[in-house]
C-alpha positions in Angstrom: 12.1 17.6 -6.3 11.3 16.3 -2.7 10.2 12.6 -1.9 7.6 13.7 0.3 4.7 16.0 1.1 3.3 15.8 4.9 0.5 17.6 6.0 -1.8 17.9 9.1 -5.4 18.1 8.9 -6.5 21.2 10.7 -9.9 22.8 10.9 -8.8 25.4 8.3 -6.8 24.0 6.1 -4.4 21.0 5.6 -1.1 22.2 7.2 2.1 21.7 5.5 4.9 19.9 7.9 8.4 19.5 7.4 10.0 16.3 6.4 13.0 14.6 7.5 15.7 15.4 4.8 16.9 11.7 4.7 13.4 10.1 4.7 13.3 7.1 2.6 9.8 5.6 3.3 6.6 6.6 5.0 7.7 5.2 8.2 10.5 7.5 8.8 8.4 10.6 8.4 6.5 9.4 11.9 9.6 8.8 14.2 8.9 9.7 17.8 5.0 10.1 17.3 2.5 8.0 19.1 1.7 5.0 16.5 -1.7 4.8 15.4 -3.9 3.4 12.4 -3.3 4.2 8.7 -4.3 3.4 5.1 -2.3 3.8 2.1 -3.4 3.9 -1.7 -2.6 5.4 -4.7 -4.0 7.8 -7.4 -5.2 7.8 -10.9 -4.8 10.4 -13.2 -3.4 12.6 -10.8 -5.9 13.4 -8.4 -8.5 10.2 -8.7 -8.7 7.4 -6.3 -10.2 3.7 -6.6 -12.9 3.0 -3.7 -11.4 5.7 -1.2 -14.8 5.2 0.5 -13.5 1.7 1.3 -10.1 2.9 2.6 -11.8 5.4 5.1 -14.2 2.9 6.7 -11.2 0.6 7.2 -9.5 3.2 8.8 -12.6 3.9 11.2 -13.2 0.1 11.9 -9.6 -0.1 13.1 -10.0 3.0 15.2 -13.1 1.8 16.9 -11.6 -2.0 17.2 -8.7 -0.1 19.4 -11.7 1.5 21.6 -10.9 5.0 20.1 -13.9 7.4 20.6 -11.9 9.7 18.3 -14.5 10.8 15.4 -12.4 11.1 12.0 -14.2 13.9 10.0 -14.7 12.3 6.4 -15.8 15.5 4.6 -12.6 17.2 5.9 -10.6 14.4 5.0 -11.6 14.2 1.8 -11.3 17.9 0.9 -7.8 17.8 2.4 -7.1 14.8 0.2 -8.7 16.1 -3.0 -6.5 20.0 -2.1 -3.2 18.1 -1.7 -3.5 15.5 -4.5 -4.6 18.3 -7.2 -1.7 20.7 -6.1 1.0 17.9 -5.6 3.9 18.2 -8.0 3.7 14.6 -8.4 2.5 13.2 -11.5 0.9 10.2 -9.6 1.2 9.5 -5.7 0.7 7.2 -3.2 -1.2 8.7 -0.4 -1.0 7.7 3.6 -3.6 8.7 6.0 -2.7 8.5 9.5 -4.7 8.6 12.5 -2.6 8.7 15.8 -3.1 7.8 19.1 -2.0 11.4 20.5 -1.5 14.8 18.8 1.5 15.2 16.6 3.1 17.4 18.9 6.7 16.6 17.9 5.5 18.0 14.4 4.4 21.1 16.1 0.6 20.4 15.4 -2.4 19.4 17.8 -3.7 17.2 15.2 -4.1 13.5 15.3 -4.7 13.3 11.6 -1.9 13.4 8.9 -1.6 12.8 5.3 1.5 12.2 3.2 2.3 12.0 -0.4 5.2 10.2 -2.0 5.5 10.1 -6.2 4.3 6.5 -7.5 5.4 4.7 -10.3 3.4 1.6 -11.5 5.3 -1.8 -11.3 6.9 -2.3 -14.7 4.9 -4.4 -17.4 7.7 -7.3 -17.2 6.9 -7.6 -13.5 3.4 -8.7 -14.5 4.7 -10.5 -17.5 7.3 -12.5 -16.0 5.9 -12.7 -12.2 7.6 -12.2 -8.7 9.6 -14.2 -6.3 8.3 -14.4 -2.4 9.5 -15.6 1.0 8.3 -16.2 3.8 8.7 -14.0 7.4 8.0 -16.7 10.0 8.8 -14.3 12.5 6.4 -11.8 11.8 2.8 -11.9 12.6 -0.1 -9.4 13.2 -1.7 -9.6 16.4 -5.0 -8.0 15.4 -5.2 -8.7 11.7 -8.4 -6.6 11.5 -6.8 -3.9 12.6 -4.2 -2.0 10.2 -1.6 -0.3 12.7 1.6 1.6 11.9 3.6 -0.1 14.3 3.1 -3.2 12.1 4.6 -1.2 8.9 7.7 -0.4 11.1 8.2 -4.3 11.7 7.9 -5.2 8.0 10.8 -2.4 7.1 13.5 -4.3 8.9 12.6 -7.5 6.6 15.7 -8.3 4.3 16.4 -10.3 1.3 15.9 -9.9 -2.3 12.2 -11.4 -2.1 9.7 -8.9 -3.7 7.6 -9.4 -0.8 7.3 -11.9 2.2 4.3 -13.8 3.4 3.0 -14.4 7.0 2.0 -17.9 8.2 0.0 -18.9 11.1 1.1 -21.5 13.5 0.1 -24.6 11.4 2.1 -23.2 8.5 -0.9 -22.0 6.1 -0.3 -18.9 4.2 -2.2 -15.9 5.2 -1.3 -12.9 3.6 1.9 -10.6 2.6 3.5 -8.0 4.9 1.7 -5.6 2.7 -0.6 -7.6 0.4 -2.8 -10.6 0.0 -2.1 -14.0 -1.4 -3.8 -15.9 -3.7 -3.2 -19.7 -4.9 -4.9 -21.5 -8.1 -5.3 -25.3 -8.2 -7.6 -27.2 -10.8 -9.0 -23.5 -12.1 -10.2 -22.5 -8.4 -8.6 -19.7 -6.2 -7.8 -20.4 -2.9 -7.0 -17.4 -0.1 -7.2 -17.4 3.3 -10.6 -16.5 4.7 -10.0 -15.3 8.1 -7.0 -14.2 10.2 -5.9 -11.4 7.2 -6.5 -7.8 6.9 -9.4 -7.3 4.7 -7.3 -5.7 1.6 -9.6 -3.2 -0.8 -8.1 -4.8 -3.9 -8.9 -8.2 -2.3 -12.7 -7.3 -1.9 -12.5 -6.1 -5.8 -10.7 -9.4 -6.9 -13.2 -11.6 -4.9 -16.2 -10.0 -6.4 -15.0 -10.1 -9.7 -14.3 -14.1 -9.6 -18.1 -15.3 -9.9 -18.9 -12.9 -13.3 -15.6 -14.6 -14.6 -16.9 -18.2 -13.5 -13.7 -18.5 -11.3 -14.5 -20.9 -8.2 -13.4 -19.2 -5.1 -12.2 -21.6 -2.0 -11.8 -19.1 1.4 -9.0 -21.6 2.7 -5.3 -20.8 2.9 -2.7 -22.6 1.1 -0.5 -24.7 3.3 3.2 -23.8 2.8 4.0 -27.8 2.2 1.2 -27.7 -0.7 3.1 -24.9 -2.9 4.3 -27.7 -5.5 0.3 -28.5 -5.9 -0.5 -25.1 -7.3 -0.9 -24.1 -11.1 -0.7 -20.4 -10.3 0.0 -18.1 -7.5 -0.7 -14.3 -7.2 -0.5 -11.2 -4.8 -2.6 -8.1 -4.7 -2.2 -4.7 -3.2 -3.8 -1.3 -3.6 -0.7 0.1 -5.4 0.4 -2.8 -7.6 -3.1 -4.5 -8.4 -2.6 -8.5 -9.1 1.0 -9.5 -9.6 1.6 -13.2 -10.7 3.9 -15.2 -8.1 6.1 -17.4 -9.7 8.6 -18.4 -6.8 7.9 -18.9 -3.0 10.9 -19.6 -0.6 12.7 -21.6 -3.6 9.7 -23.3 -4.7 8.5 -22.9 -8.4 4.8 -22.2 -8.8 3.2 -24.3 -11.6 5.7 -24.0 -14.6 7.5 -21.1 -13.0 5.2 -18.2 -15.6 2.2 -16.4 -14.8 -0.8 -18.4 -15.4 -4.1 -17.9 -17.6 -6.2 -17.6 -14.4 -4.1 -14.7 -13.1 -4.1 -13.1 -16.3 -8.0 -12.9 -16.8 -8.3 -11.8 -12.8 -5.8 -9.0 -13.8 -7.5 -7.9 -17.1 -11.1 -7.8 -15.1 -9.6 -5.9 -12.6 -8.3 -3.5 -15.1 -11.4 -3.0 -16.9 -13.2 -2.2 -13.4 -10.5 0.2 -12.4 -11.2 2.1 -15.7 -14.5 2.9 -14.7 -14.5 3.2 -11.2 -11.8 5.6 -10.2 -13.5 9.2 -8.5 -11.9 12.5 -7.1 -12.0 12.5 -3.6 -14.8 15.4 -3.7 -17.5 15.3 -6.1 -16.5 17.3 -9.4 
């Protein structure tokens, strides 16, 4: 089975495009193309999605922030997503939407809108039970955090090491976010996370909305790297991974080195929310 499927959005139907035989990650599909804005999310039950409208809205905001006048036809995008995911042989998928700065002529299409699929397997249960280890990427930063651009995705592919994810810092040493995730610290029962200078993650929006019903205080302030020893817990989130506990950052153990009760409560609430919120891209 091929590892990727790639389509151009055309007026008639999604047009299949050729995929490089050596492609290993999404970024490999777009070599030689004008960079643009993008969003990535996962499927549930093969062709259902969590807050697809929020992903599309963020893409439109990114386009507007770059001053583009190109209009994204959301109805056509939704129909294309529904069609290709329903017909895909992959049981579950990661879906990527790209809106390019210029038509994708190297791929023999005039379209600026591309959709890509790859198989998705959720992180194993032991990752949530044992937590993950992260590191810093001090040389990497987002020039415009509010805009999700494809060139940043290419840069993060160059990071090396065995860390599960890398964290971005501001000039003062505050932890902003991960290269493809949001970061949270827990201290004295309250959740701390950067309130600005970060990409507005869709999963982050859901998690922050779940904290008040859980009675968990929120501090929209970043954790300083020097204050990691003061944390009781930490976690990271993304659309493909939900909320994963973090037990170590750059060699510093977080709390007792095991996932804590606050992270478990948030994850349970998130999973319950997902069970009732996933929808197909077009109405049934």
